[in-house]
C-alpha positions in Angstrom: 48.2 108.2 176.1 50.8 105.4 176.7 51.2 105.1 172.9 51.8 108.8 172.4 54.3 108.8 175.1 56.4 105.9 173.6 56.3 107.4 170.1 57.8 110.7 171.7 60.5 108.6 173.1 61.4 106.8 169.8 61.9 110.2 168.0 64.1 111.5 170.6 66.0 108.4 170.4 66.5 108.7 166.7 67.6 112.2 166.9 70.2 111.1 169.1 71.5 108.0 167.0 71.2 109.4 163.4 74.3 111.9 163.9 76.3 108.9 164.9 75.5 107.0 161.6 76.1 110.0 159.4 79.3 111.0 160.9 81.6 108.8 158.9 80.1 110.0 155.7 80.4 113.6 156.4 82.8 116.4 155.0 85.5 115.5 157.4 86.4 112.2 155.7 88.0 112.2 152.2 89.5 109.4 149.9 93.1 109.9 149.7 94.3 109.1 146.1 97.4 109.8 144.0 97.5 111.8 140.9 99.8 110.9 138.1 99.6 110.8 134.3 99.2 107.5 132.6 102.0 108.0 130.2 104.9 110.5 129.8 106.9 110.8 126.7 110.4 112.2 126.2 113.1 112.3 123.7 116.5 110.6 123.8 119.1 112.7 125.8 116.5 114.9 127.1 114.8 115.6 130.5 111.3 114.4 131.7 109.2 115.0 134.9 107.2 112.0 136.2 104.4 113.7 138.1 103.1 112.1 141.3 101.1 114.0 144.0 99.0 112.9 147.0 95.5 114.3 147.1 93.9 115.8 149.0 96.5 116.8 151.6 95.1 115.9 155.0 96.5 117.1 158.4 95.6 113.9 160.0 97.6 111.8 157.4 101.0 111.1 157.9 103.4 109.9 154.9 106.0 108.0 156.3 107.8 107.4 153.1 107.7 107.5 149.2 109.1 104.7 146.9 109.6 104.7 143.1 109.9 101.4 141.5 110.8 100.5 137.8 109.6 97.5 135.7 110.7 97.0 132.3 109.2 94.5 129.9 109.9 90.8 131.1 111.8 91.9 134.3 110.7 92.4 137.8 110.1 95.6 139.6 112.8 97.0 141.6 113.4 100.3 143.5 115.1 103.2 141.9 114.4 106.0 144.4 113.1 106.4 147.9 112.4 109.6 149.9 112.0 109.6 153.8 110.7 112.8 155.5 113.6 112.8 157.9 116.5 111.2 156.1 115.9 112.7 152.6 116.2 111.1 149.3 118.3 108.1 148.2 118.8 106.7 144.7 119.4 103.1 144.0 120.6 103.0 140.3 121.2 106.4 138.7 122.5 109.9 139.6 120.3 111.3 136.9 117.2 111.1 139.0 116.0 113.9 141.4 113.0 114.7 143.5 111.9 118.1 142.6 109.4 119.1 145.2 110.1 116.8 148.4 112.2 118.4 151.0 113.4 116.9 154.3 111.3 118.3 157.4 108.4 119.3 155.3 105.0 117.8 154.5 105.7 115.1 151.9 102.7 115.3 149.3 104.6 115.9 146.0 107.0 113.0 145.1 107.5 114.0 141.3 110.7 112.9 140.1 112.9 114.2 137.3 114.8 112.0 134.9 117.6 113.6 133.0 119.7 112.4 130.0 117.0 109.7 128.6 118.3 106.7 127.5 116.6 104.0 125.8 116.9 101.9 129.0 115.0 104.2 130.9 111.7 103.3 129.0 109.5 101.3 131.4 106.6 101.4 133.8 107.2 103.6 137.1 105.3 103.1 140.2 105.0 106.0 142.7 104.1 104.7 146.3 103.0 106.7 149.3 103.4 104.8 152.6 100.6 106.8 154.8 99.2 106.5 158.1 96.6 105.6 159.0 95.5 105.2 155.5 98.0 102.6 154.3 99.8 102.5 150.8 98.7 104.7 147.8 100.2 104.4 144.6 100.0 105.2 140.8 101.6 103.8 137.7 103.2 106.0 134.8 104.6 104.5 131.4 107.6 106.3 130.4 108.1 106.3 126.6 111.7 107.3 125.2 111.6 108.4 121.7 114.4 109.0 119.2 113.5 110.9 116.0 114.9 109.2 113.1 116.6 110.8 109.9 115.2 109.7 106.7 116.2 109.5 103.2 115.2 108.0 99.9 116.8 107.3 96.6 116.3 105.4 93.1 118.9 102.6 92.4 120.6 101.8 89.2 118.0 100.1 87.2 118.8 98.0 84.0 116.4 96.0 81.7 115.8 92.5 83.5 113.1 89.6 83.1 113.6 89.4 86.9 112.5 91.3 89.8 115.2 93.7 91.3 115.4 96.5 93.8 114.5 99.8 92.1 114.2 102.1 95.1 115.7 102.3 98.8 114.0 104.2 101.7 116.1 104.4 105.0 114.8 105.6 108.4 118.1 105.9 110.5 118.5 106.0 114.3 114.5 105.8 115.5 113.1 104.5 118.5 110.8 102.8 118.4 111.3 101.6 114.7 109.9 103.7 112.0 107.2 102.2 109.7 107.9 102.5 106.0 105.5 102.1 103.2 105.3 102.4 99.4 102.7 103.8 96.9 103.7 101.1 94.4 101.9 97.7 94.3 105.4 96.0 94.1 107.0 93.7 96.7 109.2 95.1 99.5 112.0 93.8 101.7 112.4 95.6 105.0 115.2 94.9 107.4 116.1 96.4 110.7 119.8 97.1 112.0 121.2 98.8 115.1 121.2 102.5 114.6 124.0 105.0 115.3 123.1 105.4 119.2 122.4 102.5 121.6 119.1 101.2 121.6 118.0 102.9 118.1 117.1 101.1 115.0 117.6 101.8 111.3 115.1 100.6 109.1 116.1 99.8 105.4 113.1 99.4 102.8 113.6 98.1 99.4 110.9 98.4 96.5 111.1 95.4 94.3 110.0 95.5 90.5 110.6 93.7 87.3 112.3 96.4 85.1 110.9 97.2 81.8 110.9 100.1 79.3 107.3 101.3 80.3 108.8 101.7 84.0 111.2 104.6 82.7 109.8 107.7 84.1 107.4 106.0 86.5 106.7 107.8 89.8 106.8 106.2 93.2 106.5 107.4 96.9 108.1 106.4 100.1 106.2 107.1 103.3 107.8 107.1 106.8 105.7 107.2 109.9 106.8 107.6 113.3 105.6 108.6 116.9 107.8 111.8 117.0 106.2 113.0 113.6 103.2 115.5 113.5 102.8 114.1 109.9 104.5 111.4 107.9 107.3 112.2 105.8 106.7 111.7 102.0 109.7 111.1 99.4 108.5 111.0 95.9 111.1 109.7 93.1 111.0 109.0 89.6 112.5 105.7 88.3 114.9 105.7 85.5 115.5 102.5 83.6 119.0 102.0 81.8 119.4 100.3 78.6 121.7 99.9 75.6 121.3 102.8 73.1 118.4 103.1 70.6 119.8 104.3 67.3 118.6 105.9 64.1 120.1 108.0 61.3 118.4 111.2 59.8 119.4 113.7 57.0 119.4 111.7 53.8 116.4 113.0 51.7 116.9 110.7 48.7 118.2 113.7 46.6 121.9 113.4 46.8 123.3 114.0 43.4 126.8 114.3 42.0 128.1 117.5 42.8 125.9 118.5 45.7 127.7 120.2 48.5 127.1 120.5 52.3 125.1 117.6 53.1 125.1 115.6 56.4 123.9 112.6 58.2 123.1 112.6 62.1 123.2 109.8 64.3 120.1 110.2 66.6 120.3 108.4 69.9 118.4 107.6 73.0 120.5 106.2 75.7 120.5 105.7 79.5 123.2 106.2 80.8 124.6 108.7 78.2 126.7 107.2 75.3 130.3 106.9 75.9 131.4 106.6 72.0 130.2 107.2 68.4 131.6 105.4 65.5 130.8 106.1 61.8 131.8 103.6 59.2 130.4 101.9 55.8 129.8 98.3 54.8 133.0 98.6 52.9 134.9 99.5 56.0 136.5 102.9 55.9 134.7 106.2 55.2 134.9 108.0 51.8 137.5 110.9 51.4 134.8 113.5 51.2 133.1 112.3 54.3 134.3 113.5 57.8 133.0 112.2 61.1 132.4 114.8 64.0 130.7 113.1 67.0 127.0 112.6 66.1 127.3 113.8 62.6 128.9 112.8 59.5 129.7 115.7 57.2 129.8 115.3 53.3 131.6 118.2 51.6 130.9 117.2 48.1 128.7 114.3 46.9 130.6 112.0 44.3 130.7 108.3 43.4 132.3 107.2 46.5 129.3 108.3 48.6 127.1 105.6 46.8 127.4 103.3 49.9 125.7 102.2 53.0 126.7 104.3 56.1 126.8 102.9 59.5 126.6 104.6 63.0 128.0 102.7 65.9 126.9 104.0 69.4 128.2 102.5 72.9 127.0 103.2 76.3 128.1 101.2 79.7 125.4 98.7 79.0 125.9 97.6 75.4 126.3 98.8 71.8 123.7 99.4 69.1 124.0 100.5 65.6 121.8 102.0 62.6 122.5 102.2 58.8 121.4 104.1 55.9 122.0 103.5 52.2 122.6 106.5 50.0 121.4 106.1 46.2 123.3 108.5 44.2 121.6 110.4 41.5 123.3 111.9 38.3 121.1 115.0 38.5 119.0 116.8 41.1 115.3 115.4 41.4 113.0 117.8 39.8 110.9 119.6 42.3 107.5 120.7 41.8 107.2 124.4 40.6 105.9 126.7 43.3 102.2 127.3 43.0 101.6 124.5 40.2 99.5 122.6 42.4 97.3 125.4 43.5 97.0 126.7 39.9 95.9 123.3 38.8 93.2 123.1 41.5 91.9 126.7 40.6 91.7 125.6 36.7 89.7 122.6 37.6 87.3 124.2 40.0 86.7 127.1 37.3 85.8 124.3 34.6 83.4 122.8 36.9 81.8 126.0 37.9 81.4 127.2 34.1 79.8 123.7 33.2 77.4 124.1 36.2 76.4 127.5 35.0 75.8 126.6 31.5 73.7 123.7 32.6 71.4 126.2 34.6 71.2 128.4 31.5 70.2 125.5 29.4 67.6 124.5 31.7 66.1 127.9 32.1 66.0 128.4 28.2 64.5 125.1 27.8 61.8 125.7 30.4 61.0 129.2 28.9 60.6 127.8 25.3 58.2 124.9 26.7 55.9 127.7 28.2 55.8 129.9 24.9 55.2 126.9 22.6 51.3 126.5 21.6 49.4 123.4 22.7 47.8 121.1 20.1 
């Protein structure tokens, strides 16, 4: 009986004590936290909101003050904005800051801060700190990224034949923050530099593609690729290289059938040139042109072929990079070169084929007759 009585008393004691141990862990006690994004991005000159809220809002928790501090890289944190429930907001640095939800005399649980007219100097870590009673200080940190979208362009440069590597194309990303990243599709060397952009804190990136010019490079395609945090996709600039060189000259129009008295013949000066030719000059090895020859740009017109045409003609072409020439020697004939009669070749082929066919048929006939005669002859 005594043991049963003692056990009953212990159960009653436990029923009394257990609620005391569970009470701190019940629904009435919650962990107070500060909700804020880890990072916020905004464009230069625009407005961003640094959201910062106390959660959950408890009636038995008192917020005595909210403080925003700012810390740039390699600098100490400093206070930039304070809100007091009774005295309201105060700003230590900039008039571009504003509390958008906190009001004097009201429950202070939303300390979200607006930053207007963003500048590069606004990029920093911001800490939102609630001073509460009786829970103490609660805070959260936000990284504010300030972006400036760069303007990009690309162009090929003047390229001349050279044994040494030279810049052949340029890609420029102007006024970005942070600086843009430039890459090339070609396997050549690059030279990339950074200079201050048009707005304070922005950067202009200049990238040169360096190759050794050659005739094989003319017409080659290269691509500049620009990447930046503000782009949804990289910007791509395809280009075609053009290599400049002195003119390449040849002469056409002479058919080795210039005879005395022939009329209306001409020579043409055929040129491949980058840049375009600046001048053409016709002459002969004797110096001046014959009286019956008239130069008209790329052509040399011969009105009537005579003895004076039996010379070597020279075409001299000049462009910005140099001068080249070609020559052709005219061998004068006293009479026209005999031309094969039309259809003579085909007639010859037909005759030869007919003879071969006739011989073949005669051979077949001979074999047939010989075989027949052999069968009719008696055997001895």
